C-alpha positions in Angstrom: -30.6 33.8 7.0 -27.3 34.0 8.9 -23.9 33.1 7.5 -23.7 30.1 9.8 -27.0 28.8 8.4 -25.8 29.2 4.9 -22.6 27.4 5.7 -24.4 24.5 7.3 -26.7 24.1 4.3 -23.8 24.1 1.9 -22.0 21.4 4.0 -25.1 19.3 4.1 -25.4 19.5 0.3 -21.8 18.6 -0.1 -22.0 15.6 2.3 -25.2 14.4 0.6 -23.6 14.6 -2.8 -20.6 12.6 -1.6 -22.7 9.6 -0.5 -23.9 7.0 -3.0 -25.7 3.8 -2.2 -25.5 1.0 -4.8 -27.7 -2.1 -4.7 -26.4 -5.6 -4.6 -26.8 -5.9 -8.4 -25.1 -2.6 -9.1 -21.6 -1.3 -9.3 -20.3 2.3 -9.5 -17.5 3.2 -11.9 -15.6 6.1 -10.4 -14.1 8.9 -12.5 -11.7 11.3 -10.8 -11.2 14.5 -12.8 -12.3 12.6 -15.9 -10.0 9.5 -15.4 -11.5 6.1 -14.5 -10.0 5.1 -11.2 -11.9 2.0 -10.2 -15.2 0.2 -9.5 -16.9 0.4 -6.1 -19.9 -1.2 -4.5 -22.3 -2.7 -3.6 -23.5 -0.8 -0.6 -22.2 2.6 0.6 -19.9 4.4 -1.8 -18.1 7.7 -0.8 -16.9 10.0 -3.5 -15.0 13.3 -3.3 -17.5 16.1 -4.2 -16.7 18.1 -7.4 -13.7 15.9 -8.1 -15.1 12.4 -8.5 -18.2 11.2 -10.3 -19.9 7.8 -10.2 -21.6 5.9 -13.1 -23.9 3.1 -12.1 -23.9 -0.2 -14.0 -26.6 -2.9 -13.6 -25.1 -6.4 -13.5 -28.4 -8.3 -13.9 -29.2 -10.3 -17.0 -31.0 -8.2 -19.6 -33.6 -9.7 -21.9 -33.9 -8.0 -25.3 -36.1 -8.7 -28.3 -34.3 -8.7 -31.6 -36.7 -7.3 -34.2 -37.7 -9.5 -37.2 -35.0 -9.5 -39.8 -35.4 -10.1 -43.5 -33.2 -13.1 -44.3 -32.6 -15.0 -47.6 -31.5 -18.5 -46.8 -28.8 -20.4 -48.7 -31.5 -22.1 -50.8 -32.9 -18.6 -51.8 -36.0 -18.6 -49.5 -37.0 -15.2 -48.1 -38.1 -15.4 -44.4 -38.4 -13.1 -41.4 -36.6 -14.3 -38.3 -36.9 -12.8 -34.8 -35.0 -13.8 -31.7 -34.4 -13.0 -28.0 -31.0 -12.0 -26.6 -29.9 -12.7 -23.0 -26.8 -10.8 -21.8 -25.3 -9.2 -18.8 -22.3 -7.0 -17.8 -19.5 -8.9 -16.2 -16.9 -6.1 -16.2 -18.4 -2.7 -15.4 -15.3 -0.7 -16.4 -15.1 -1.4 -20.2 -19.0 -1.4 -20.3 -18.7 2.3 -19.5 -15.5 3.5 -21.2 -15.2 1.1 -24.2 -18.6 1.9 -25.7 -21.1 4.7 -25.4 -24.2 2.4 -25.0 -23.5 -1.3 -24.6 -27.2 -2.2 -24.7 -27.7 -0.6 -28.1 -24.4 -1.9 -29.4 -25.3 -5.5 -28.3 -28.7 -5.2 -30.1 -27.1 -4.0 -33.3 -24.5 -6.8 -33.3 -27.2 -9.4 -32.6 -29.3 -8.2 -35.5 -26.5 -8.3 -38.1 -25.3 -11.7 -36.8 -28.8 -13.1 -37.0 -29.0 -12.1 -40.6 -25.6 -13.5 -41.4 -25.9 -16.9 -39.7 -29.5 -17.5 -41.0 -28.3 -16.6 -44.5 -25.7 -19.3 -44.4 -28.1 -22.2 -43.7 -30.9 -23.8 -45.7 -34.5 -23.5 -44.7 -34.8 -27.1 -43.6 -31.8 -26.7 -41.3 -33.2 -23.4 -39.9 -36.5 -25.1 -39.1 -35.2 -28.4 -37.8 -31.9 -27.4 -36.1 -32.7 -24.2 -34.2 -30.4 -25.1 -31.3 -27.5 -25.3 -33.6 -28.2 -21.9 -35.2 -28.8 -20.4 -31.7 -25.4 -21.6 -30.5 -23.7 -20.2 -33.6 -25.3 -16.8 -33.1 -24.6 -16.8 -29.4 -20.9 -17.6 -29.9 -20.4 -14.9 -32.5 -22.2 -12.2 -30.6 -20.4 -13.1 -27.4 -17.0 -12.7 -29.1 -18.0 -9.3 -30.4 -19.2 -8.0 -27.1 -16.4 -9.4 -24.9 -14.2 -6.3 -25.2 -17.1 -4.3 -23.7 -17.3 -6.5 -20.6 -20.6 -8.0 -21.8 -21.3 -11.7 -21.6 -24.0 -13.1 -23.9 -25.5 -16.1 -22.2 -28.1 -17.2 -24.8 -29.7 -16.4 -28.1 -33.1 -18.0 -28.9 -34.8 -17.8 -32.2 -38.4 -16.9 -31.5 -40.3 -16.8 -34.7 -39.7 -17.8 -38.3 -42.3 -16.1 -40.6 -42.5 -18.0 -44.0 -44.3 -16.8 -47.2 -47.7 -18.2 -47.8 -46.6 -20.2 -50.8 -43.8 -21.7 -48.9 -46.2 -22.6 -46.0 -48.4 -24.4 -48.4 -45.5 -26.3 -50.0 -44.3 -27.4 -46.5 -47.8 -28.5 -45.7 -47.9 -30.7 -48.8 -44.5 -32.1 -48.1 -45.6 -33.0 -44.5 -48.7 -34.6 -45.8 -46.8 -36.7 -48.4 -44.4 -37.8 -45.7 -47.3 -38.9 -43.4 -48.8 -40.9 -46.3 -45.4 -42.5 -47.0 -45.0 -43.5 -43.4 -48.6 -44.9 -43.3 -47.9 -47.0 -46.5 -44.7 -48.3 -45.1 -46.3 -49.3 -41.8 -49.2 -51.0 -43.6 -46.7 -52.9 -45.8 -44.7 -54.0 -42.8 -47.9 -55.2 -41.2 -48.9 -57.2 -44.3 -45.4 -58.7 -44.4 -45.5 -59.7 -40.7 -49.0 -61.2 -41.1 -47.9 -63.2 -44.1 -44.9 -64.5 -42.2 -47.2 -65.5 -39.3 -49.7 -67.2 -41.6 -46.8 -69.2 -43.2 -45.6 -70.3 -39.8 -49.2 -71.3 -38.8 -49.6 -73.3 -42.1 -46.4 -75.1 -41.5 -47.4 -76.0 -37.9 -50.8 -77.3 -39.0 -49.2 -79.4 -41.7 -47.0 -81.2 -39.3 -49.6 -81.6 -36.5 -53.0 -83.0 -37.8 -54.5 -82.7 -34.3 -54.0 -78.9 -34.4 -55.8 -78.8 -37.7 -58.8 -80.6 -36.1 -58.9 -78.2 -33.2 -58.8 -75.3 -35.7 -61.7 -76.8 -37.5 -63.8 -77.1 -34.3 -63.0 -73.5 -33.4 -64.2 -72.4 -36.9 -67.5 -74.3 -36.3 -67.9 -72.5 -33.0 -67.4 -69.1 -34.6 -69.8 -69.9 -37.5 -72.6 -71.0 -35.2 -72.8 -67.7 -33.5 -76.1 -66.4 -32.0 -76.5 -63.7 -34.8 -76.1 -66.1 -37.7 -79.2 -67.0 -39.6 -77.5 -69.6 -41.8 -75.0 -72.2 -40.6 -72.5 -73.7 -43.0 -70.6 -76.8 -41.8 -67.3 -77.2 -43.7 -66.1 -80.8 -43.9 -62.4 -81.7 -44.1 -61.3 -83.4 -47.3 -60.3 -86.4 -45.3 -63.9 -87.1 -44.4 -65.1 -87.0 -48.0 -62.1 -88.9 -49.4 -63.7 -92.5 -48.9 -66.8 -91.4 -50.8 -64.8 -89.9 -53.6 -62.7 -93.0 -53.9 -65.8 -95.2 -53.9 -67.3 -93.0 -56.6 -64.2 -93.3 -58.7 -64.2 -97.1 -58.4 -67.8 -97.3 -59.5 -67.1 -95.3 -62.5 -64.2 -97.5 -63.4 -66.3 -100.7 -63.2 -69.0 -99.2 -65.5 -66.4 -98.5 -68.1 
């Protein structure tokens, strides 16, 4: 191989090493002789060989599972809580120079914050107000990761693992609550029915014709096709003359 061939090969290697292509979702942090000099990209990025180096940073949102954490709530109930962390890099420079590994660091802060926040609330609040707890965790983690150029967009509690005895206690509590609601609804129904019957009685008392119509309707219902025995109730007004006559006869005999 001639000297010219070797020189051409070296030049090609140098040119190839000076060209970097970054995607739309990437940025390149440039270091010149060990000093950070700026951020370049996306697209074609040219660097000075042997003098400048480029570190790629992904700007897309990262979804990370937070492992289940042993938590003791404020009312002394031991539970395991797991969550999901959503974050992304908004400033590539501090994400590279302010922390060695921003992904690992964000995960560690999320774990400790999850234990801390869940330990400050009671179990009922943790189960019923997840959105509130999520917002508290997100706000704290976002403040901690802001110096790294990392933005935490959301934290979602995924699972809450309760002990078996606590699950049975909650099941009994839920059953008792359902029974209470059923009794309240039944009592309200009885109250409304009694009020309607009272109104109906007042209406019938003031309108004798309505009482007669109700009597005829009752006869129609009694004389149904499936009834083997038919009973005809008579209003007291129909029997009153006979009762009066019977009373008069008894008085004469005395």
